[in-house]
N, C-alpha and C positions, 0 to 999 in steps of 0.2 A: 421550598425547593433548594434554597441556598445551602451549600455545604452538605448536600446529601448525594449519595452515589447514583446519580441518574445515568441511564444508558441511552446513547444518542440514537437518532433515527438511522436505520440501516439502508444502504443504497443497493438497489437491485442491479443485475447485470444486463446491459444492453449489447446488441450485436454490432451495430454500425452507426456512424454519424448520420444525422438527419437534420433537416430544416423544418421548423414548426414555430409559428408565431405565438403559440401557447406556452413556450418554454424559454428559459434562459440557459446558457451554457457556460460552465466554469472550467478552468484547467484543473486536472487532478494532480495533486501534489504527492510526493513520495516521502511519507514520514509516519507520524503517529497521530491518530485521531484523539483529540483531547477536548474536554469541557473545562473551561476556565471560569471559576467563581470568584467574584469580588464583592466585598462589603467593606466600605471605607478603605482602610489600609490593608486589610486582610485579603490575601490571594491564595487560592488553592487550584491545583490542576488535577483532574481525574482522567484516567484512561477510559476507553470505551467499555471496559469491564468493571469500572468502579473503583480501581485502585488509586490511592492518592500518591502522586509522584512529584509534588511540589518541591521537596528538597533537592531533587535532581536538576532543577532549572532556576538558578538564581536570577535569570533574566526576567522572571515574573515580577520582581520588584520594580524594574524599570517599566515593564508593560503596564503596570497599574496606572501610571501617570498618563497613559494614552487613552484610558477609558474615562469618558466625561460623564460618569454617573457614580453615585455612591454605591449602588448595588447593580450587579449584572451577572448573567451567565451567558458565555459565548461558546459557540461551537467552532472549533479550530482544527487545523492540521499543524502539528509541530514539525518543523523541517530544519535541516542544516544545508545552507547553500554553499556550493563550490563550483567554480567555473561557470557561474550564471545559471545553475540549475540545482534542484534539491538532490541530495545524495542520501539514499536510504541507509546505507551502512554507517555513514557519519552520525545520523540521528540514533541509530541502534546502539552505537558506541556510547553516546550520551546517556541513553536509557539504561545501560548496564552499569554505569558508574554508581558507587555508593559511598566512597570515602570523600569527605568534604574537600580535602586538598586537591584530589584529582578532578573533582567537579569544578573547583575554582579555576584550575588550569585549563580545563576543557572549554570554559566560557570564552577563552581567548583563541584556542586552537580550533574549536568546533562550535562557534556561536549559533544559538538557536533563534529562529524567527517563528512567531505564531501567526499563521495566516487564518484570518477570521472569515467565515462565510455565513454564519447565522446567529440570531439572537433569540434566546429562550425566555429571558427574564430581565426586568429592570426593577421598578417598584411594584410590578405585577407580572403575571405570566403573559407571554405572547405566543404560546403554542398554537392557538386556534386562529391567529391572524394569518392571512394569505402571505405567501413568501415575499411578494414584492413590497408589502407593507413592512415586513420585518427587515427587508433590505434597506428601506428608506430610514427606518429607525437606526439601523446599524451605521449608515453613512453619517448620521448626526452624532452618534455616540463615540465612534472610534477615530482618533487622530492618528494617521499612519506614521509609523516610526520604524526604526531598524529592527525592533523586536516584536512589534505588533502591527499588522497591516491587514487591510481588507482585501479579499480576493477580487480580481477583475472578473467580469462576465460580459458575454455578448447576448444580444436579444434576437431570438428567432432563428439564427443561422449558425450552425456548428461546423460545417465542413471545412471552412477556412481555418477555424480555431483548431480543429482536429489535425489538420496538416501542419499547422504551426507548432503544435505540441510535439509532434513526431520529429520535426526538424530540430527542435531544441532539446530533445532527449527526455521529455516529460512522459508521464505514465499514460496520459490520455485526457479525457474530458468527463464532466458530469453534467447530465441533462436534468433540469428541474422544472416541473410545472410551475407556472407563475402563481397559480392559485393554491398551491399545496400548503396544507397545514403541517405543523411539526408533530410527528407521532413518536414519542419516546419508545425506544426498544422495539420498534416494529420495522420489518422489511417492507418497504413501500415501492410500488411500481411508479410512483410520482417522481422518484429520483432514480436515474440510471447512470451507472458508470460504464463508459465505453473506452476500453483500454487498447493500446497498441500491443501487438505481439512482439516478443523479444526472442532472439535466437541464441542458443547456447549448445556447446558440444559436451556430451555426457558420456560416462562409462557405463556399460551395461553390467549390472550386478546379478541379474537373474530374470526370470519370466514367469508369468502366470498363464494358465490355459483356459480358464472359464470366467470371462472371455480372455482371449489371448492379449497379453500386454507385456511390455518390457519394463522391468524395474531398473530405474536409472539412478546414477549417483554422481557425485562431484567430490573433489578434494578441497578441504578447507584448511585454514591455518592450524587448527587444533584437532582435525580428524580427517583421515583418508577414507575414500570410498564410502562416504555418507549417503545413504539412500535419500533422494529428494523428491521421489514421486514415481508415477508410472505413465506410460504412453501406449495407447492402443489405436487412436485415430490416425489414419494415414499410412498404415503398414499394408503393403500389397501382398496378396497370397504368395507370390513367388519369393518376395522378400522374407516372409514368415518361414517358408520351407527351407530356404537357404540358411537362415539363422539357426533353425532347429537342427539341421544336419551338422553344423559346427558346434552348437551348444551341447549336444550329447557327449562330446569329447571333453567338455570343460566342467561337468557337474561336480559340485563339492558337497551337496546335501540339499535337503528340502524340508519345508514345514507345511502346515495346512494350506497355505496360500501360494507359496513361492518355491520354485526350483532355482537354487542358487548356483552360479557358475563362477569360474575364475574371472577376475576383472581384466579381460584382454581385448574385449570388443568395444567399439565406440559408435555413437550415433549422434546426429544433430536433431534437435527438437526446437519447436517454437512453443512459447508459453505466454499466458496473460497474467496469471495470478501467482503471487509469491507471499508466503507467510513470514512472520518475524523469524521463524526457525528455518527459513529458506526451503520450505516445501513448495514445489511447483505444481500448478494445476492448470486446467484448460490447455492441455498439451497436444501438440500435433507432431507426428513423426515426419522428418524431412529426408532421412536417408542414413544408411550406414557409412562409416568413415574408415575404410580399410587402412588408410595411411596415417591415421591419427594415433598418437601414442597415448595410452590410458593415463599416464602420469601428467599429461598436459590438459586433462579435463578438470580445470580448476575454476572455482567460483571467483569471478573477477571483482575483487574489492575495489570500489570506485574511489 
């Protein structure tokens, strides 16, 4: 297993926080899922897709000292903390760097912490051990430090943790069955991510008719009017008709899926999911914004 491109267990989507004595509940951190491999002094970090990203994170050298085993594979989230919470765009910045001098500088300006939540291997595989046994091994294996730390979790009750993560601006929580085994590269209903909705104002770039959906966009530092997703849930029939009456005057062209319009109209949406490329999903329409200037629909770099 060591130093091979393993793909981690995939978390399913849950709808709402719940209490159940058969589960533990962890905060969900906003960064990159990484598998860290150690053998003696050698450390490697792999993304969830199997890419080696070790050179991007010199902090791994220090992290090795916090692992009290000659060999280990740890399932982690790599994060950058700012203002007491993980900031996704800060970690994305680290992940995009490739020049050694800029990486060295970023270890000071955007330091990385690896938050560990599972153990796959030491001197043998632990995949088929129940989660709580793996957690016990992990508690003995990892000495918490500024660069490598075990995640906290609560037993059986998630609602208070879910409220706390919302208050602190975290993504949400992950529910895990206590007896769950670790299934590589498998979407498992034993682990559920339950995320908070976030609100954002977007510019409308076009629409689709089957089914009806608005194509929404945002302005970024390097690109204006970038499409970031669609929204169809929550649009009332009268809102759809009012929009179409205006949109007919703004058409600029169409393709097989989308009728494109001039970027003059704005709307507010809520979303749960966001990719590394800032594509938004699990979207809900909250209303048109007639007084919003399209140029102000900007992705808020945190």
